[in-house]
C-alpha positions as CSV (number, residue, x, y, z in Angstrom):
1,X,0.0,0.0,0.0
2,X,1.3,3.5,-0.9
3,X,1.2,6.0,1.9
4,X,-0.8,9.1,1.1
5,X,0.4,12.4,2.6
6,X,-2.3,14.8,3.7
7,X,-2.1,18.2,1.9
8,X,-2.2,19.8,5.3
9,X,1.0,18.1,6.4
10,X,4.3,20.0,5.8
11,X,6.5,18.5,3.2
12,X,10.1,17.7,4.3
13,X,12.5,20.4,3.2
14,X,15.1,19.4,0.6
15,X,18.6,20.2,1.8
16,X,20.3,23.2,0.1
17,X,23.4,21.9,-1.7
18,X,26.5,24.0,-2.4
19,X,27.1,22.1,-5.6
20,X,25.5,20.9,-8.8
21,X,26.5,17.5,-10.3
22,X,27.8,18.4,-13.7
23,X,28.9,15.0,-15.0
24,X,31.5,15.9,-17.6
25,X,32.9,13.6,-20.1
26,X,35.4,11.0,-18.8
27,X,38.6,10.5,-20.8
28,X,39.7,6.9,-21.3
29,X,42.4,7.4,-18.8
30,X,40.1,8.7,-16.2
31,X,37.6,5.8,-16.8
32,X,40.5,3.3,-16.4
33,X,41.6,5.0,-13.2
34,X,38.1,4.9,-11.7
35,X,37.8,1.2,-12.5
36,X,41.3,0.1,-11.5
37,X,42.5,2.5,-8.9
38,X,39.4,3.4,-7.0
39,X,39.3,0.1,-5.1
40,X,42.8,1.0,-3.7
41,X,42.6,4.8,-3.2
42,X,38.9,5.5,-2.9
43,X,36.9,5.5,0.3
44,X,33.2,4.8,0.4
45,X,31.0,7.1,2.4
46,X,29.1,4.4,4.2
47,X,30.6,4.3,7.7
48,X,32.8,6.1,10.2
49,X,36.4,5.9,9.0
50,X,39.3,4.7,11.1
51,X,42.0,6.9,9.4
52,X,44.8,5.3,11.3
53,X,43.8,2.0,9.7
54,X,43.1,3.6,6.3
55,X,46.7,5.0,6.0
56,X,48.4,2.4,8.2
57,X,49.9,5.1,10.4
58,X,49.0,8.0,12.7
59,X,50.1,11.2,10.9
60,X,48.8,14.8,10.5
61,X,45.7,14.7,8.4
62,X,44.4,17.2,5.9
63,X,41.0,17.1,4.3
64,X,40.4,19.1,1.1
65,X,36.8,19.8,0.2
66,X,36.2,20.2,-3.6
67,X,39.6,19.3,-5.0
68,X,38.6,20.0,-8.7
69,X,41.0,18.1,-11.0
70,X,43.2,17.0,-8.1
71,X,46.4,18.7,-9.3
72,X,46.9,20.9,-6.2
73,X,46.0,18.1,-3.9
74,X,48.5,15.7,-5.5
75,X,51.2,18.3,-5.4
76,X,50.6,19.0,-1.7
77,X,50.7,15.3,-1.0
78,X,53.9,14.8,-2.9
79,X,55.6,17.8,-1.2
80,X,54.4,16.7,2.3
81,X,54.9,12.9,2.5
82,X,54.7,13.1,6.3
83,X,51.0,14.2,6.1
84,X,48.0,12.2,5.0
85,X,45.4,13.7,2.7
86,X,41.7,13.0,2.0
87,X,40.1,14.7,-0.9
88,X,36.4,15.1,-1.5
89,X,35.0,15.8,-5.0
90,X,31.6,15.0,-6.5
91,X,32.6,15.2,-10.2
92,X,33.9,11.9,-11.5
93,X,36.3,13.4,-14.1
94,X,38.1,15.2,-11.3
95,X,38.2,12.1,-9.2
96,X,39.6,10.1,-12.1
97,X,42.3,12.7,-12.8
98,X,43.4,12.6,-9.2
99,X,43.6,8.9,-9.2
100,X,45.8,9.1,-12.3
101,X,48.1,11.6,-10.5
102,X,48.3,9.3,-7.5
103,X,49.5,6.6,-9.8
104,X,51.9,8.9,-11.7
105,X,53.5,10.4,-8.6
106,X,53.6,7.1,-6.7
107,X,51.6,8.6,-3.8
108,X,50.6,6.5,-0.8
109,X,49.3,9.3,1.4
110,X,46.1,10.3,-0.5
111,X,42.6,8.9,-0.5
112,X,39.6,10.2,-2.5
113,X,35.9,10.4,-1.7
114,X,33.1,11.3,-4.1
115,X,30.0,12.2,-2.1
116,X,28.5,15.4,-0.5
117,X,31.1,16.8,1.9
118,X,28.6,17.7,4.5
119,X,27.3,14.1,4.7
120,X,30.9,12.8,4.8
121,X,31.8,15.1,7.6
122,X,28.7,14.1,9.6
123,X,28.9,10.4,9.1
124,X,32.4,9.4,8.1
125,X,34.9,11.7,9.8
126,X,35.4,11.2,13.6
127,X,35.4,14.3,15.9
128,X,38.8,15.8,16.6
129,X,40.5,13.8,13.9
130,X,41.7,16.4,11.4
131,X,44.6,18.8,11.6
132,X,43.7,20.9,8.6
133,X,40.7,21.5,6.4
134,X,41.2,23.1,3.0
135,X,38.4,24.9,1.1
136,X,40.1,26.4,-1.9
137,X,38.1,28.3,-4.5
138,X,34.6,26.9,-3.8
139,X,31.8,27.8,-6.1
140,X,31.1,31.5,-5.3
141,X,27.4,31.3,-6.3
142,X,27.9,35.0,-7.2
143,X,24.2,35.9,-7.8
144,X,22.6,37.2,-4.6
145,X,19.7,34.9,-4.8
146,X,22.1,32.0,-4.8
147,X,24.1,33.1,-1.8
148,X,22.3,30.5,0.4
149,X,24.0,27.8,-1.7
150,X,27.5,28.9,-0.6
151,X,29.1,26.2,1.5
152,X,30.5,28.6,4.1
153,X,27.6,29.1,6.4
154,X,27.4,29.1,10.3
155,X,26.1,25.5,10.4
156,X,29.0,24.3,8.2
157,X,31.6,26.1,10.2
158,X,30.2,24.6,13.4
159,X,30.4,21.1,11.9
160,X,34.0,21.7,10.8
161,X,34.9,22.8,14.4
162,X,33.8,19.4,15.7
163,X,36.1,17.6,13.3
164,X,39.2,19.7,13.7
165,X,41.6,19.1,16.6
166,X,42.3,22.0,18.9
167,X,45.1,23.9,17.2
168,X,44.1,22.7,13.8
169,X,43.5,25.0,10.9
170,X,40.8,25.9,8.5
171,X,42.3,27.4,5.3
172,X,40.0,29.0,2.7
173,X,40.8,30.8,-0.5
174,X,38.6,32.6,-3.1
175,X,39.0,34.9,-6.1
176,X,35.7,36.6,-5.4
177,X,36.1,39.5,-3.0
178,X,32.4,39.5,-1.9
179,X,32.7,35.8,-1.0
180,X,35.9,36.5,0.9
181,X,34.0,39.2,2.9
182,X,31.1,36.7,3.4
183,X,33.6,34.1,4.7
184,X,35.0,36.7,7.2
185,X,31.5,37.6,8.3
186,X,30.5,34.0,8.9
187,X,33.8,33.1,10.7
188,X,33.6,36.2,12.9
189,X,30.4,34.7,14.3
190,X,32.1,31.5,15.5
191,X,33.6,31.3,18.9
192,X,35.4,28.1,17.9
193,X,38.0,29.8,15.6
194,X,40.4,32.7,15.7
195,X,41.7,34.5,12.7
196,X,45.4,33.9,12.2
197,X,46.0,37.1,10.1
198,X,48.5,39.4,11.9
199,X,46.7,42.4,10.5
200,X,43.4,42.7,8.7
201,X,41.4,39.6,7.8
202,X,43.5,37.9,5.2
203,X,46.8,36.1,5.1
204,X,49.5,35.7,2.4
205,X,49.2,32.4,0.5
206,X,50.8,29.7,2.7
207,X,53.8,28.0,1.0
208,X,52.0,24.6,1.1
209,X,49.2,25.8,-1.2
210,X,50.2,25.5,-4.9
211,X,49.2,28.3,-7.3
212,X,46.7,26.7,-9.8
213,X,46.6,27.4,-13.5
214,X,43.2,29.0,-13.0
215,X,44.7,31.3,-10.4
216,X,47.6,32.2,-12.6
217,X,45.3,33.1,-15.4
218,X,43.2,35.3,-13.0
219,X,46.3,37.1,-11.8
220,X,47.3,37.9,-15.3
221,X,43.9,39.4,-15.8
222,X,44.2,41.4,-12.6
223,X,41.9,39.3,-10.5
224,X,42.6,39.2,-6.7
225,X,42.9,36.2,-4.5
226,X,42.1,36.1,-0.8
227,X,43.4,33.5,1.6
228,X,41.9,33.1,5.0
229,X,43.4,31.1,7.8
230,X,41.7,30.2,11.1
231,X,42.9,28.2,14.1
232,X,40.5,25.9,16.0
233,X,40.4,27.0,19.6
């Protein structure tokens, strides 16, 4: 029997997502990587993760949310072999490309996940288990009516605070000035973080963050980039 909902009963609200799944075309190499490398370097979002068991060691852990094509994440992992990295990306071509880079660089300290970051944080990442969270160039949702889709919101920041260890860092970057100001506004409302900027609200790009090709193009066109660094209290 099919349950019938009364027209007077409120319908459950659909969650507001900060992303749209744009399933781009997979190259043959990306398809191969997803088939052959995912079982080794991919993590399923179906249970709480034991990261010590996942990586076979207890090391500083960085989570990147929305790694794009994975180039920056792979570079950071190669340059910081003493750290372990987990990358989240919903678009399969980007995941496939990261897997290719993991193979090409011979990396053992990177794992990929391909589900909604909020759900992963809630259900797969243990509290106080991360040393750094990266949110680099998230979708700015620049139209005012879409600002509610921006991932940086008070509820999201509160969730991140539970996953970061005390003394851990949240590092964000954007090339949209109004989004940078939005980030500052949201973070200023959190008692769980303090701004690491010595003056003003922004910091110079940390050495560990690679400059992306997209960022280099923007700089040539005169676009600004704003980095924000916060410590978990």
